[in-house]
FIBA-535124 format. One record per atom (N, C-alpha, C): x, y, z; residue in three letters. Coordinates in steps of 0.02 Angstrom, whole numbers, plus 50000, padded with zeros to 5 digits. Example, Ala and Ser with C-alpha at 12.3 -4.5 7.8 and 13.67 -1.06 7.14 Angstrom:
BEGIN
[[50660 49716 50390] Ala] [[50615 49775 50390] Ala] [[50660 49835 50390] Ala] [[50642 49888 50354] Ser] [[50684 49947 50357] Ser] [[50645 50002 50394] Ser] 
% end
This chain:
BEGIN
[[50041 49943 50003] Met] [[50009 49998 49998] Met] [[50040 50063 49989] Met] [[50022 50113 49968] Arg] [[50059 50171 49949] Arg] [[50005 50230 49976] Arg] [[50019 50258 50042] Phe] [[49977 50313 50066] Phe] [[50014 50379 50054] Phe] [[49983 50432 50026] Leu] [[50006 50493 50038] Leu] [[49955 50549 50058] Leu] [[49993 50602 50077] Thr] [[49958 50648 50109] Thr] [[49967 50713 50065] Thr] [[49906 50743 50069] Tyr] [[49903 50798 50017] Tyr] [[49867 50859 50033] Tyr] [[49862 50913 49998] Arg] [[49815 50980 50001] Arg] [[49796 51007 49938] Arg] [[49740 51035 49947] Thr] [[49714 51059 49889] Thr] [[49702 51140 49900] Thr] [[49686 51175 49863] Val] [[49649 51248 49886] Val] [[49622 51245 49951] Val] [[49569 51194 49954] Asp] [[49532 51210 50014] Asp] [[49535 51171 50069] Asp] [[49569 51120 50062] Thr] [[49574 51072 50121] Thr] [[49649 51007 50114] Thr] [[49646 50974 50159] Thr] [[49701 50920 50160] Thr] [[49670 50852 50157] Thr] [[49710 50804 50132] Gly] [[49668 50749 50131] Gly] [[49723 50691 50140] Gly] [[49714 50626 50127] Leu] [[49737 50566 50134] Leu] [[49722 50519 50066] Leu] [[49776 50500 50029] Gly] [[49767 50469 49960] Gly] [[49816 50398 49964] Gly] [[49769 50365 49918] Leu] [[49813 50294 49920] Leu] [[49833 50284 49830] Leu] [[49885 50264 49811] Val] [[49895 50249 49747] Val] [[49876 50183 49728] Val] [[49837 50174 49684] Ala] [[49801 50110 49674] Ala] [[49854 50071 49618] Ala] [[49842 50006 49602] Ala] [[49879 49975 49549] Ala] [[49893 50009 49491] Ala] [[49855 50039 49475] Asn] [[49849 50051 49411] Asn] [[49886 50149 49402] Asn] [[49896 50160 49471] Gly] [[49944 50224 49463] Gly] [[49882 50268 49484] Gly] [[49833 50272 49479] Glu] [[49772 50318 49502] Glu] [[49780 50333 49571] Glu] [[49779 50387 49589] Ile] [[49776 50405 49671] Ile] [[49695 50424 49675] Ile] [[49686 50388 49741] His] [[49602 50381 49769] His] [[49616 50428 49830] His] [[49572 50471 49835] Gly] [[49595 50525 49892] Gly] [[49523 50545 49924] Gly] [[49527 50552 49991] Leu] [[49483 50586 50038] Leu] [[49497 50643 50065] Leu] [[49453 50700 50074] Ala] [[49474 50746 50091] Ala] [[49457 50754 50167] Ala] [[49490 50802 50223] Ser] [[49479 50786 50289] Ser] [[49411 50810 50307] Ser] [[49355 50836 50264] Asp] [[49297 50864 50269] Asp] [[49240 50795 50241] Asp] [[49274 50752 50211] Asp] [[49236 50706 50181] Asp] [[49207 50661 50226] Asp] [[49139 50624 50226] Asp] [[49114 50580 50265] Asp] [[49156 50523 50274] Asp] [[49181 50490 50234] Tyr] [[49210 50442 50235] Tyr] [[49290 50438 50255] Tyr] [[49310 50495 50260] Phe] [[49369 50509 50283] Phe] [[49415 50479 50341] Phe] [[49455 50431 50320] Pro] [[49489 50374 50371] Pro] [[49520 50412 50438] Pro] [[49557 50465 50425] Gly] [[49595 50493 50468] Gly] [[49666 50518 50436] Gly] [[49707 50553 50479] Glu] [[49769 50582 50452] Glu] [[49810 50503 50461] Glu] [[49857 50513 50426] Leu] [[49902 50449 50425] Leu] [[49922 50441 50504] Leu] [[49961 50479 50524] Leu] [[49983 50488 50612] Leu] [[49939 50465 50638] Leu] [[49877 50485 50643] Ser] [[49811 50449 50686] Ser] [[49809 50388 50671] Ser] [[49792 50359 50613] Leu] [[49801 50307 50591] Leu] [[49853 50255 50623] Leu] [[49920 50266 50620] Leu] [[49968 50229 50653] Leu] [[49969 50223 50712] Leu] [[49924 50269 50752] His] [[49943 50263 50838] His] [[49881 50220 50849] His] [[49825 50210 50804] Arg] [[49773 50165 50814] Arg] [[49794 50089 50812] Arg] [[49834 50093 50771] Gly] [[49876 50023 50770] Gly] [[49833 49964 50734] Gly] [[49848 49900 50728] Gly] [[49807 49851 50702] Gly] [[49813 49835 50647] Gly] [[49752 49817 50602] Asp] [[49737 49821 50535] Asp] [[49712 49889 50504] Asp] [[49722 49936 50545] Val] [[49686 50001 50527] Val] [[49711 50036 50455] Val] [[49774 50019 50432] Leu] [[49792 50039 50357] Leu] [[49772 50017 50320] Leu] [[49760 49944 50314] Thr] [[49729 49908 50278] Thr] [[49637 49928 50263] Thr] [[49613 49921 50332] Arg] [[49542 49961 50314] Arg] [[49550 50045 50287] Arg] [[49601 50068 50298] Ala] [[49590 50149 50267] Ala] [[49601 50125 50203] Ala] [[49657 50088 50169] Ala] [[49646 50083 50100] Ala] [[49580 50057 50074] Ala] [[49556 50017 50104] Thr] [[49488 49980 50089] Thr] [[49434 50041 50076] Thr] [[49436 50082 50126] Thr] [[49391 50144 50108] Thr] [[49415 50184 50074] Thr] [[49479 50201 50058] Leu] [[49507 50246 49995] Leu] [[49482 50215 49941] Leu] [[49495 50164 49920] Glu] [[49472 50117 49861] Glu] [[49389 50119 49845] Glu] [[49355 50108 49894] Arg] [[49289 50116 49882] Arg] [[49255 50181 49878] Arg] [[49289 50233 49911] His] [[49244 50294 49917] His] [[49293 50347 49904] His] [[49344 50348 49879] Gly] [[49377 50394 49867] Gly] [[49379 50423 49800] Gly] [[49399 50483 49789] Lys] [[49386 50510 49725] Lys] [[49443 50515 49681] Lys] [[49445 50488 49618] Val] [[49504 50492 49566] Val] [[49542 50571 49562] Val] [[49605 50568 49596] Leu] [[49634 50642 49592] Leu] [[49679 50650 49541] Leu] [[49677 50717 49518] Asp] [[49720 50723 49456] Asp] [[49777 50765 49489] Asp] [[49841 50734 49473] Glu] [[49894 50758 49520] Glu] [[49911 50850 49505] Glu] [[49888 50873 49451] Ala] [[49885 50954 49446] Ala] [[49847 50974 49498] Ala] [[49795 50954 49535] Asp] [[49749 50986 49576] Asp] [[49770 50960 49640] Asp] [[49820 50924 49656] Ile] [[49851 50918 49728] Ile] [[49912 50949 49736] Ile] [[49940 50968 49798] Ala] [[50007 50971 49817] Ala] [[50026 50924 49875] Ala] [[50085 50883 49856] Tyr] [[50095 50823 49908] Tyr] [[50121 50861 49974] Tyr] [[50112 50852 50031] Leu] [[50141 50850 50081] Leu] [[50189 50801 50119] Leu] [[50232 50806 50161] Pro] [[50257 50751 50182] Pro] [[50211 50702 50213] Pro] [[50231 50636 50206] Pro] [[50157 50584 50224] Pro] [[50140 50601 50279] Pro] [[50188 50605 50332] Ile] [[50178 50620 50409] Ile] [[50205 50701 50396] Ile] [[50170 50753 50398] Pro] [[50171 50811 50415] Pro] [[50224 50841 50468] Pro] [[50194 50805 50534] Ser] [[50234 50825 50595] Ser] [[50238 50771 50640] Ser] [[50290 50726 50617] Pro] [[50316 50680 50664] Pro] [[50337 50694 50735] Pro] [[50327 50651 50780] Gly] [[50340 50661 50853] Gly] [[50410 50658 50858] Gly] [[50446 50630 50820] Lys] [[50519 50621 50821] Lys] [[50549 50605 50751] Lys] [[50602 50656 50726] Ile] [[50632 50644 50670] Ile] [[50705 50619 50689] Ile] [[50727 50573 50672] Leu] [[50800 50549 50693] Leu] [[50841 50528 50629] Leu] [[50895 50563 50621] Cys] [[50939 50543 50559] Cys] [[50997 50517 50582] Cys] [[51013 50469 50538] Val] [[51082 50422 50557] Val] [[51138 50450 50506] Val] [[51188 50485 50540] Gly] [[51240 50500 50488] Gly] [[51299 50450 50483] Gly] [[51329 50468 50427] Leu] [[51390 50418 50410] Leu] [[51380 50356 50415] Leu] [[51320 50325 50380] Asn] [[51296 50266 50397] Asn] [[51314 50227 50327] Asn] [[51348 50239 50277] Tyr] [[51378 50200 50214] Tyr] [[51443 50216 50223] Tyr] [[51478 50173 50218] Arg] [[51560 50179 50235] Arg] [[51599 50226 50188] Arg] [[51576 50222 50121] Asp] [[51603 50253 50058] Asp] [[51591 50323 50083] Asp] [[51529 50341 50094] His] [[51504 50417 50118] His] [[51566 50443 50177] His] [[51575 50413 50227] Ala] [[51607 50422 50287] Ala] [[51692 50435 50260] Ala] [[51703 50402 50209] Glu] [[51768 50405 50188] Glu] [[51781 50457 50152] Glu] [[51726 50481 50101] Glu] [[51730 50540 50064] Glu] [[51738 50603 50092] Glu] [[51699 50594 50158] Ala] [[51697 50656 50198] Ala] [[51757 50671 50250] Ala] [[51793 50613 50245] Gly] [[51861 50626 50300] Gly] [[51843 50613 50358] Gly] [[51803 50577 50375] Met] [[51771 50557 50453] Met] [[51765 50485 50465] Met] [[51782 50478 50529] Ala] [[51797 50407 50561] Ala] [[51729 50366 50540] Ala] [[51748 50303 50534] Ile] [[51687 50251 50515] Ile] [[51655 50239 50600] Ile] [[51591 50263 50606] Pro] [[51557 50253 50666] Pro] [[51552 50184 50688] Pro] [[51570 50170 50763] Ser] [[51573 50122 50803] Ser] [[51475 50098 50821] Ser] [[51450 50161 50817] His] [[51384 50142 50841] His] [[51337 50205 50789] His] [[51276 50194 50787] Ala] [[51241 50246 50748] Ala] [[51248 50311 50774] Ala] [[51263 50359 50718] Asn] [[51285 50426 50757] Asn] [[51210 50455 50734] Asn] [[51179 50487 50774] Val] [[51101 50511 50776] Val] [[51108 50581 50787] Val] [[51073 50621 50750] Phe] [[51048 50678 50771] Phe] [[50980 50700 50741] Phe] [[50952 50761 50768] Ala] [[50881 50768 50748] Ala] [[50875 50816 50703] Ala] [[50810 50803 50670] Arg] [[50781 50853 50618] Arg] [[50708 50868 50648] Arg] [[50678 50916 50629] Phe] [[50606 50953 50668] Phe] [[50570 50965 50601] Phe] [[50519 50959 50621] Ala] [[50457 50965 50561] Ala] [[50465 51031 50526] Ala] [[50475 51088 50547] Thr] [[50478 51140 50518] Thr] [[50539 51131 50451] Thr] [[50582 51075 50459] Ser] [[50619 51070 50409] Ser] [[50590 51031 50338] Ser] [[50537 51007 50354] Leu] [[50511 50956 50295] Leu] [[50461 51000 50246] Leu] [[50484 50951 50190] Val] [[50445 50984 50128] Val] [[50424 50922 50087] Val] [[50369 50918 50064] Gly] [[50327 50865 50012] Gly] [[50348 50854 49945] Gly] [[50345 50802 49926] Ala] [[50364 50798 49844] Ala] [[50339 50858 49813] Ala] [[50389 50882 49752] Gly] [[50363 50927 49707] Gly] [[50348 51005 49746] Gly] [[50361 51009 49806] Gln] [[50373 51063 49835] Gln] [[50451 51090 49836] Gln] [[50469 51158 49821] Pro] [[50518 51181 49831] Pro] [[50568 51178 49888] Pro] [[50624 51153 49886] Ile] [[50680 51162 49938] Ile] [[50700 51235 49931] Ile] [[50713 51263 49990] Ile] [[50728 51326 50004] Ile] [[50792 51334 50028] Ile] [[50842 51371 49969] Leu] [[50911 51398 49981] Leu] [[50894 51459 50011] Leu] [[50920 51465 50088] Pro] [[50921 51520 50130] Pro] [[50973 51582 50117] Pro] [[50955 51629 50139] His] [[50994 51699 50124] His] [[51066 51684 50165] His] [[51059 51635 50205] Asp] [[51118 51635 50257] Asp] [[51185 51587 50228] Asp] [[51169 51549 50176] Ser] [[51211 51515 50145] Ser] [[51212 51482 50076] Ser] [[51261 51484 50032] Asp] [[51253 51445 49967] Asp] [[51290 51378 49955] Asp] [[51297 51341 50018] His] [[51333 51269 50028] His] [[51265 51220 50052] His] [[51220 51225 49995] Leu] [[51164 51175 50004] Leu] [[51178 51113 49948] Leu] [[51182 51069 49998] Asp] [[51206 51000 49980] Asp] [[51140 50951 49974] Asp] [[51143 50898 49939] Tyr] [[51096 50849 49938] Tyr] [[51124 50776 49969] Tyr] [[51073 50747 49992] Glu] [[51086 50666 50022] Glu] [[51027 50624 50013] Glu] [[51032 50570 49968] Ala] [[50993 50536 49942] Ala] [[50989 50481 50013] Ala] [[50920 50469 50031] Glu] [[50912 50421 50094] Glu] [[50847 50407 50084] Glu] [[50845 50337 50120] Phe] [[50770 50315 50145] Phe] [[50751 50314 50204] Phe] [[50688 50335 50231] Ala] [[50670 50339 50294] Ala] [[50633 50280 50315] Ala] [[50633 50272 50387] Ile] [[50586 50215 50413] Ile] [[50542 50265 50446] Ile] [[50474 50243 50446] Val] [[50427 50256 50481] Val] [[50394 50197 50530] Val] [[50402 50214 50604] Ile] [[50375 50173 50657] Ile] [[50305 50168 50641] Ile] [[50282 50103 50663] Gly] [[50203 50088 50648] Gly] [[50186 50060 50735] Gly] [[50228 50034 50763] Arg] [[50218 50008 50835] Arg] [[50272 50041 50894] Arg] [[50229 50062 50936] Ala] [[50282 50100 50994] Ala] [[50317 50033 51029] Ala] [[50392 50050 51038] Gly] [[50420 50008 51074] Gly] [[50482 50050 51120] Gly] [[50528 50011 51179] Arg] [[50567 50028 51209] Arg] [[50608 49975 51212] Arg] [[50684 49976 51199] Arg] [[50732 49920 51208] Arg] [[50707 49878 51152] Arg] [[50702 49881 51103] Ile] [[50667 49836 51052] Ile] [[50736 49783 51012] Ile] [[50739 49734 51028] Glu] [[50789 49679 50997] Glu] [[50781 49675 50920] Glu] [[50847 49665 50912] Ala] [[50840 49673 50826] Ala] [[50799 49628 50796] Ala] [[50805 49557 50817] Ala] [[50757 49520 50800] Ala] [[50677 49527 50789] Ala] [[50664 49576 50820] Ala] [[50591 49598 50822] Ala] [[50581 49654 50787] Ala] [[50645 49691 50778] Ala] [[50631 49771 50751] Ala] [[50587 49787 50705] Ala] [[50584 49740 50649] Leu] [[50540 49745 50580] Leu] [[50473 49745 50591] Leu] [[50457 49711 50656] Asp] [[50366 49703 50666] Asp] [[50355 49765 50686] Asp] [[50416 49814 50717] His] [[50383 49882 50733] His] [[50385 49945 50670] His] [[50397 49924 50608] Val] [[50399 49962 50552] Val] [[50338 49968 50516] Val] [[50305 50024 50507] Ala] [[50249 50032 50467] Ala] [[50265 50034 50391] Ala] [[50336 50067 50364] Gly] [[50330 50067 50306] Gly] [[50401 50094 50294] Gly] [[50399 50128 50233] Tyr] [[50462 50166 50221] Tyr] [[50450 50213 50168] Tyr] [[50488 50270 50171] Ala] [[50488 50336 50113] Ala] [[50551 50364 50107] Ala] [[50554 50384 50035] Leu] [[50611 50429 50012] Leu] [[50630 50490 50062] Leu] [[50684 50503 50065] Phe] [[50711 50582 50104] Phe] [[50768 50601 50068] Phe] [[50775 50678 50063] Asn] [[50820 50704 50029] Asn] [[50846 50749 50084] Asn] [[50908 50720 50126] Asp] [[50929 50769 50176] Asp] [[50970 50824 50175] Asp] [[50934 50872 50139] Gly] [[50975 50947 50114] Gly] [[51006 50972 50180] Gly] [[51071 50984 50170] Ser] [[51117 51007 50209] Ser] [[51152 51076 50189] Ser] [[51150 51129 50254] Leu] [[51190 51180 50228] Leu] [[51256 51166 50261] Leu] [[51322 51149 50220] Arg] [[51374 51111 50247] Arg] [[51418 51176 50288] Arg] [[51413 51221 50279] Asp] [[51466 51274 50313] Asp] [[51434 51287 50389] Asp] [[51363 51292 50389] Val] [[51330 51297 50456] Val] [[51338 51231 50484] Val] [[51326 51173 50451] Gln] [[51327 51100 50487] Gln] [[51404 51105 50527] Gln] [[51457 51111 50481] Leu] [[51509 51088 50511] Leu] [[51552 51137 50547] Leu] [[51523 51198 50566] Arg] [[51551 51259 50607] Arg] [[51563 51222 50674] Arg] [[51525 51168 50690] Thr] [[51527 51135 50760] Thr] [[51541 51076 50759] Thr] [[51539 51040 50812] Ser] [[51532 50959 50818] Ser] [[51466 50939 50811] Ser] [[51419 50978 50827] Gln] [[51341 50975 50825] Gln] [[51331 50980 50759] Gln] [[51272 50946 50731] Trp] [[51252 50969 50651] Trp] [[51195 50988 50652] Trp] [[51144 50995 50710] Val] [[51068 51002 50713] Val] [[51049 51059 50661] Val] [[51097 51112 50674] Leu] [[51080 51193 50646] Leu] [[51085 51179 50581] Leu] [[51133 51157 50543] Gly] [[51156 51145 50471] Gly] [[51108 51091 50439] Gly] [[51057 51056 50486] Lys] [[51023 51005 50451] Lys] [[50952 51030 50455] Lys] [[50935 51088 50483] Asn] [[50869 51109 50504] Asn] [[50834 51185 50473] Asn] [[50876 51200 50428] Phe] [[50845 51259 50391] Phe] [[50767 51246 50369] Phe] [[50739 51288 50383] Asp] [[50662 51279 50356] Asp] [[50657 51257 50278] Asp] [[50621 51212 50263] Ala] [[50596 51181 50208] Ala] [[50664 51166 50160] Ala] [[50705 51118 50193] Thr] [[50765 51081 50157] Thr] [[50768 51014 50167] Thr] [[50725 50980 50201] Gly] [[50720 50915 50196] Gly] [[50652 50870 50175] Gly] [[50668 50857 50106] Ala] [[50610 50830 50060] Ala] [[50602 50757 50084] Ala] [[50532 50743 50084] Phe] [[50500 50682 50117] Phe] [[50435 50660 50074] Phe] [[50447 50594 50054] Gly] [[50393 50582 50014] Gly] [[50409 50530 49951] Gly] [[50369 50538 49907] Pro] [[50309 50579 49890] Pro] [[50246 50528 49929] Pro] [[50265 50472 49961] Trp] [[50205 50430 49996] Trp] [[50256 50383 50049] Trp] [[50207 50349 50085] Leu] [[50238 50300 50123] Leu] [[50214 50237 50098] Leu] [[50277 50187 50102] Val] [[50254 50127 50055] Val] [[50271 50077 50123] Val] [[50207 50032 50120] Thr] [[50197 49998 50182] Thr] [[50258 49927 50177] Thr] [[50275 49904 50235] Ser] [[50343 49856 50237] Ser] [[50320 49803 50191] Ser] [[50253 49787 50189] Asp] [[50247 49711 50142] Asp] [[50259 49723 50069] Asp] [[50266 49771 50048] Glu] [[50276 49783 49972] Glu] [[50361 49783 49960] Glu] [[50405 49766 50017] Leu] [[50469 49786 50010] Leu] [[50507 49736 50041] Leu] [[50574 49725 50024] Pro] [[50598 49667 50057] Pro] [[50619 49682 50134] Pro] [[50636 49637 50174] Pro] [[50636 49653 50239] Pro] [[50706 49699 50251] Pro] [[50677 49769 50295] Gly] [[50727 49801 50305] Gly] [[50753 49846 50239] Gly] [[50714 49832 50185] Cys] [[50739 49878 50130] Cys] [[50812 49844 50103] Cys] [[50820 49786 50125] Arg] [[50886 49761 50082] Arg] [[50893 49752 50011] Arg] [[50947 49781 49990] Gly] [[50957 49741 49924] Gly] [[50935 49791 49874] Gly] [[50926 49860 49869] Leu] [[50888 49902 49844] Leu] [[50937 49959 49820] Leu] [[50921 49976 49751] Arg] [[50973 50035 49722] Arg] [[50947 50102 49755] Arg] [[50987 50143 49787] Leu] [[50968 50217 49795] Leu] [[51021 50260 49753] Leu] [[50983 50315 49721] Thr] [[51006 50360 49679] Thr] [[50981 50431 49711] Thr] [[51032 50479 49674] Ala] [[51012 50547 49664] Ala] [[51027 50576 49597] Ala] [[50986 50619 49564] Arg] [[51009 50639 49508] Arg] [[50988 50729 49509] Arg] [[51042 50757 49489] Leu] [[51041 50842 49502] Leu] [[51049 50861 49421] Leu] [[50991 50892 49402] Asn] [[50975 50908 49353] Asn] [[50983 50862 49288] Asn] [[50967 50811 49306] Gly] [[50962 50743 49252] Gly] [[51026 50689 49261] Gly] [[51081 50728 49299] Ala] [[51150 50687 49293] Ala] [[51137 50651 49362] Ala] [[51178 50597 49360] Thr] [[51163 50546 49409] Thr] [[51233 50568 49457] Thr] [[51220 50588 49515] Val] [[51278 50606 49573] Val] [[51278 50560 49635] Val] [[51220 50517 49641] Gln] [[51244 50460 49690] Gln] [[51207 50397 49674] Gln] [[51245 50343 49689] Asp] [[51232 50277 49658] Asp] [[51240 50221 49709] Asp] [[51193 50212 49754] Gly] [[51226 50156 49811] Gly] [[51169 50103 49805] Gly] [[51180 50062 49855] Ser] [[51147 50005 49868] Ser] [[51130 50011 49952] Ser] [[51069 49979 49971] Thr] [[51055 49978 50044] Thr] [[51092 49919 50068] Thr] [[51122 49871 50027] Asp] [[51157 49827 50064] Asp] [[51228 49844 50085] Asp] [[51244 49909 50077] Asp] [[51294 49937 50100] Asp] [[51302 49984 50168] Asp] [[51234 49981 50198] Leu] [[51225 50023 50268] Leu] [[51263 49985 50314] Leu] [[51318 50026 50356] Leu] [[51343 49999 50410] Leu] [[51297 49976 50471] Leu] [[51232 50023 50482] Phe] [[51203 49993 50527] Phe] [[51126 49979 50497] Phe] [[51105 49923 50487] Asp] [[51052 49909 50453] Asp] [[50989 49921 50488] Asp] [[50930 49915 50453] Val] [[50873 49942 50484] Val] [[50854 49908 50555] Val] [[50858 49847 50573] Pro] [[50847 49819 50635] Pro] [[50906 49851 50692] Pro] [[50956 49859 50670] Thr] [[51012 49875 50715] Thr] [[51002 49947 50725] Thr] [[50970 49986 50686] Ile] [[50957 50064 50706] Ile] [[50912 50064 50751] Ile] [[50855 50026 50733] Ile] [[50800 50029 50793] Ile] [[50823 50013 50838] Ile] [[50872 49950 50837] Gln] [[50887 49937 50929] Gln] [[50935 49968 50958] Gln] [[50962 50009 50925] Gln] [[51025 50056 50967] Gln] [[50961 50133 50979] Gln] [[50941 50143 50941] Ile] [[50891 50213 50952] Ile] [[50840 50195 51026] Ile] [[50813 50131 51016] Ser] [[50751 50116 51055] Ser] [[50791 50095 51119] Ser] [[50848 50080 51122] Ala] [[50890 50064 51185] Ala] [[50887 50134 51239] Ala] [[50883 50201 51204] Val] [[50881 50262 51228] Val] [[50814 50282 51238] Val] [[50764 50288 51196] Met] [[50704 50328 51198] Met] [[50660 50281 51161] Met] [[50595 50290 51195] Thr] [[50531 50259 51162] Thr] [[50520 50282 51087] Thr] [[50508 50224 51043] Leu] [[50494 50242 50981] Leu] [[50421 50239 50969] Leu] [[50378 50286 50952] Glu] [[50302 50284 50942] Glu] [[50297 50286 50875] Glu] [[50231 50284 50858] Pro] [[50207 50268 50802] Pro] [[50201 50345 50762] Pro] [[50227 50334 50707] Gly] [[50247 50392 50655] Gly] [[50301 50422 50664] Gly] [[50344 50395 50720] Asp] [[50424 50432 50733] Asp] [[50450 50411 50657] Asp] [[50513 50451 50637] Val] [[50537 50450 50567] Val] [[50608 50444 50587] Val] [[50635 50384 50550] Ile] [[50720 50383 50567] Ile] [[50739 50384 50502] Ile] [[50771 50421 50473] Ile] [[50816 50429 50404] Ile] [[50901 50399 50414] Ile] [[50895 50359 50370] Thr] [[50952 50290 50379] Thr] [[51022 50320 50338] Thr] [[51035 50365 50316] Gly] [[51100 50395 50295] Gly] [[51105 50390 50221] Gly] [[51158 50415 50196] Thr] [[51173 50418 50127] Thr] [[51236 50382 50105] Thr] [[51225 50361 50049] Pro] [[51294 50335 50007] Pro] [[51338 50398 49979] Pro] [[51401 50380 49947] Ala] [[51451 50430 49924] Ala] [[51409 50471 49871] Ala] [[51446 50517 49863] Gly] [[51434 50571 49796] Gly] [[51406 50627 49817] Gly] [[51416 50648 49871] Val] [[51376 50706 49893] Val] [[51422 50770 49871] Val] [[51387 50829 49862] Gly] [[51421 50903 49830] Gly] [[51484 50912 49869] Gly] [[51480 50918 49922] Met] [[51531 50925 49966] Met] [[51581 50894 49968] Met] [[51601 50830 49944] Ala] [[51647 50802 49930] Ala] [[51683 50802 49866] Ala] [[51650 50834 49815] Arg] [[51677 50832 49750] Arg] [[51721 50916 49750] Arg] [[51768 50899 49690] Arg] [[51812 50953 49681] Arg] [[51809 50986 49615] Arg] [[51791 51034 49598] Pro] [[51753 51085 49666] Pro] [[51696 51066 49692] Pro] [[51674 51088 49742] Pro] [[51613 51052 49767] Pro] [[51552 51076 49729] Pro] [[51502 51041 49722] Leu] [[51444 51046 49699] Leu] [[51389 51067 49736] Leu] [[51369 51122 49739] Trp] [[51317 51148 49791] Trp] [[51243 51150 49741] Trp] [[51208 51135 49764] Met] [[51136 51164 49729] Met] [[51111 51224 49728] Met] [[51091 51253 49695] Lys] [[51078 51330 49675] Lys] [[51019 51338 49645] Lys] [[50985 51402 49644] Ala] [[50901 51408 49631] Ala] [[50899 51393 49557] Ala] [[50838 51361 49537] Gly] [[50831 51332 49471] Gly] [[50834 51252 49474] Gly] [[50902 51232 49512] Asp] [[50919 51150 49496] Asp] [[50848 51110 49518] Asp] [[50859 51050 49496] Thr] [[50802 51000 49513] Thr] [[50846 50942 49536] Thr] [[50825 50912 49577] Ile] [[50852 50856 49623] Ile] [[50797 50812 49634] Ile] [[50826 50731 49616] Glu] [[50777 50696 49611] Glu] [[50803 50643 49647] Glu] [[50782 50602 49699] Ile] [[50799 50542 49741] Ile] [[50750 50487 49717] Ile] [[50791 50421 49703] Ala] [[50747 50385 49673] Ala] [[50777 50307 49725] Ala] [[50737 50256 49728] Met] [[50737 50196 49760] Met] [[50695 50152 49737] Met] [[50719 50095 49709] Glu] [[50683 50035 49706] Glu] [[50620 50024 49746] Glu] [[50555 50019 49727] Gly] [[50498 49998 49767] Gly] [[50463 50056 49789] Gly] [[50509 50122 49807] Leu] [[50486 50186 49840] Leu] [[50472 50232 49787] Leu] [[50476 50242 49743] Gly] [[50471 50274 49678] Gly] [[50516 50337 49676] Gly] [[50500 50398 49663] Arg] [[50531 50460 49652] Arg] [[50527 50529 49689] Arg] [[50576 50552 49711] Leu] [[50551 50607 49751] Leu] [[50601 50678 49717] Leu] [[50537 50717 49674] Arg] [[50577 50767 49645] Arg] [[50570 50833 49673] Arg] [[50617 50883 49677] Asn] [[50604 50943 49712] Asn] [[50658 50994 49667] Asn] [[50622 51054 49663] Glu] [[50668 51109 49626] Glu] [[50681 51151 49685] Glu] [[50751 51188 49661] Ile] [[50777 51239 49717] Ile] [[50757 51311 49709] Ile] [[50730 51346 49772] Glu] [[50719 51416 49753] Glu] [[50745 51448 49805] Glu] [[50766 51511 49804] Glu] [[50795 51555 49844] Glu] [[50752 51566 49894] Glu] [[50770 51592 49955] Glu] [[50727 51613 50004] Glu] [[50694 51679 49979] Glu] 
% end
């Protein structure tokens, strides 16, 4: 199942991508509206399957020209990012290979949906791309064992961890450089776990900037795989439905190129992964 959150001129809604590619959507004020994706995840059980049935039966077929994609979950309770989670990226950045998952936080104000502009702020012109996939938690847990970790995953989505590198690297703490408003693209939809290999293993992950491939990696190269990430994070904090964990990026980022390749106004960046579709955004100046 592929769920998306969208807005129109008048309202917001929940959509389902059908097998034929059509989007079946219900607005939040429709009689059969099943609820926002975050609230559905909190209900648990087979609620996503029932929501999909409702959208198939009662949803209107939407024209993409009439909607704007929002992040699948616009306001997650937690957004946690794993840095340096591919050996080749750690090496190109000149940083030590981590012995434990290197985790920092993002916040909801940094998120944008598919097709919405990523904003180049006045403060910096060092805007970099990072092709990643995100884990969306479906069942709460604390101190989750790796063997049970995938039972806590609702699904996955694409993410572009847009980073203002000069701000990020001013200090040892990366949070400011990773949290400029409208720099983290998330979407276009949540794909439920049953449609993908366990832990998204063995999938190709790419980034294309203005049509040229700049990153081309495999999820098999994760230093810390999905179960390990969940195990290490949940040892510290309770993971709750709708929490988002962004898993890291392979080599090829703009910072590591000579000369550096920064995104600029008018550029188009597209993240893709097998099974998750494509996440496309243009860059606009603030």
